[in-house]
N, C-alpha and C positions, 0 to 999 in steps of 0.2 A: 504494500500500500504506500502510495507516494505521500510526502510530507503535506502537500497541498490538500489531498483528500482527507488526511488525518485531522488537519486543522478544521476543515469543513465539518468533519464528524463531531468535533468538540463543540463547534458553534451550534450544530443541530441538536446536540444533547442538551445544551443550555436552553435553547429554544423549546425543546420538548418539556423540560422542567417547568418553564414559565407557562406554557400553554396547558400543562397538566394542572396548574394551580388556578389560572384565571379563565381558561376556556379558549384563548387565542393568544397569539404573540410569537409563535414559532417563525412565521414568515417575517415578522417585523425585525426580529433579531438576526435571522439567518440571511435574508435577501441582501442587505447592504454588504455584509461581510463576504458572502459568496460571490457577489458581483465583483468585488475586488480580487478575490482569490482566483476565480475562474468563471467568467460569464457563461460558459457552457453549462454550468450547474443550474441555470435558470432558463425557463421556469419549470421544466419537466421534472428533474430530479427532486427539487424541493416540493413539488406538488405530490410526488410519490411518497415522500417522507410525511408530508402533512396528512395525506389520506390514511396512512398507516396509524398515525397518532389519533386521528378521528375515530378509527375503528376501535382502538384500545379504550378511548374515552367513553365511547358508546357502550362497550361491553362492561366497563367498570361501574357506570352509573345509569344504566339503561332505564331504570324505573322512574327516573326524574325527567325524561324527555318530554317536551311540549310538542307532540307530533302535529297538532293543528298548526302551530307556528312554523314548524319545519315545512309543512305542505305549502303554506302561503309563500314562504320565502323562496322555495324551489320554483314556484310559479313565476317569480321574477328572475330567478337564477338562470333558467334555460335561455330566454332571449338575451340575458346579460352575457352569457357565455359566447353567443354569436357575436355580440358587440366586441367582446374582448379579443376574439380571434381576428376580427377586422382591424382592431387597433394594433395588434401585433404586426399585421401586414402593412399598415399604411400610416399610422400616426407617428408624429414626432414624440418619442418616449419622454424626452426632457420636459416638454410642455405638458404632456399628459400627467407626468409625475407631479408637477407643480400644481396642476388643477386638482388632482385627487387629494394631495396634502392640504390644500386650502379648504376644500369641501369638508374633509374630516375634522380639521381644526375648528371650522365654523360650527359644526355640529356639537363638538365638545363645549365650546364657549356658550352656545345657546342653551345646552342642557344644564350648565352650571348657573346661568343667569336666570333664564325664564322658562325654558322648554323642559317639559317632563315627559320624555318619550316613553311610549308603551307599545308592546307587540300586538297592535291591531292588525287586521288583515291587510288594509291598504298600506300601512307603514311597512309591513313585512314584505309585500310585493315590491315596493319601491327599494327597500334595503336589499332585497335579493337581486334586483336588477343591477344596482350599483356594485354589490359584492361580486356578482358574476363577471361584470366588466373588469373591475379592479383585480380580482383574483386570477382571472385567465391571463390578462395582459401583464400583470406585475407580481403575481403570487401573494398579494396582500389584500385579502377580501374580508377579513374578520370584523373590523370596526363598524361598518354600517348595520350589521345584524346584532352584534354584541351590545351596542349602545341602546338598543330597544329593550334589552333584558337587564339593564344595569340595576334595576330595583328588585330583581328576582333573586331567590336563594342561589348560593354558589353552585350547588349540585345541579340545579336546573339549568343554569347558564352553561356549565361545562358539558352536560349531557346533551342539551339541545343543540349547542354549537357543534358538538361532536357528530350528532346525527346529520345535521345540515351539511357539514364539511365532507362527510363520507359521500353523500350524494353530489354535493357541489364540486368538490375537487375531482371526483371521478368524472363528472360531466366535462370539466375543463380539460382533463387529460384526453378524453375522447374527442373533444372539439379540436384540440391541437393535433391529434393523431390524424383525423380526417383531413385537416388542412395541410398535412405534410410537415408538421413542425416537430415530430417525434422521431428520434433515431435510436437504434439499438444501444448505442454507447450511452445515451442518456438514461435508458431504462436500467442498464447495468450499474451505472453510477448511483442512481436512486436506490437500488437494492442494497448497495454497499453502505449507504447512509442509515439504513433501517436499524442495525444493531445499536448505533449511537442514539438514535431516536428513542428506542425502547429503554435504554439506560436512563435517559432524562425523564421519561414518563414514570418509570418505577420510583425514581427519587421523589417525584411529586406526591405519591400516595400518602406517606405519613405526614406531609406538610399541609394538606388541604384544609384541615380544621383550623389552622392558624388564619388562613385567608377568610374562611367562612365565618369565623367567630367575630371578625371585625367588619364584615359586610363586603360584598363584591363590587359595589358601585365605584368606590374610589380606585381600586385596581383596574377596573374596566376603563375608566376615564383617563387614568395615567397611561395605560397601554395604547389607547386610542390617540392620545396627544403625542406620544412618542412616535407612533406610526406616521402621523401627519408631519412631524418635524423631520423625521428621517427622509420622507419623500421630498419635502421642500428643500432640504439641504442638498440632497442628491441631485435634484434638478438644477440647483444653482451652481454647484461645483463641477458637475459633469461636463 
């Protein structure tokens, strides 16, 4: 195993730990670092790792899934995936990254000041559309849906996002495959990252109660803010 892939594995393990606690964040931590280490690690290998993490999260806390919410979000995710594939083909990624960062940051600020988002059907469809576009094009699709569940119990947030990401990330991979953006080498690399991902996920299990005891809203807002700042900074310095 090369040094670069080993470093990528460590990054994925840390991301797996964070996502195991909050429900999302793997892509937030991994995407910027992997982009620096080896751009070929994006988006397919990290989507494979993210899908694996989602399966594990769903299995661990499946009884807490809001399946109604998952269904509405997926209704938006499907067309969002198509939009994401088109963006990969045609859009200036620098400008798109800046736009996504500003939109997420605005959502965080509104939720802190006046907006109290809830997982209503309409909101979930819109969030799923945004998540599908962002996740397919940039591997960062968690914040739009996660912010709707910021007032929910931690187990519900993690389990619901896990179920949503199992379907959503899988859809993104299929969309990229159909569009010809998936290579065998990327699949192999993604598979090699899975053991690191599992290690991070397992570390999160005994630590979940610390997050849940203090409430999930603040961690969700912090992770969403970091997502926005990472995207904005990356668009400026790239």
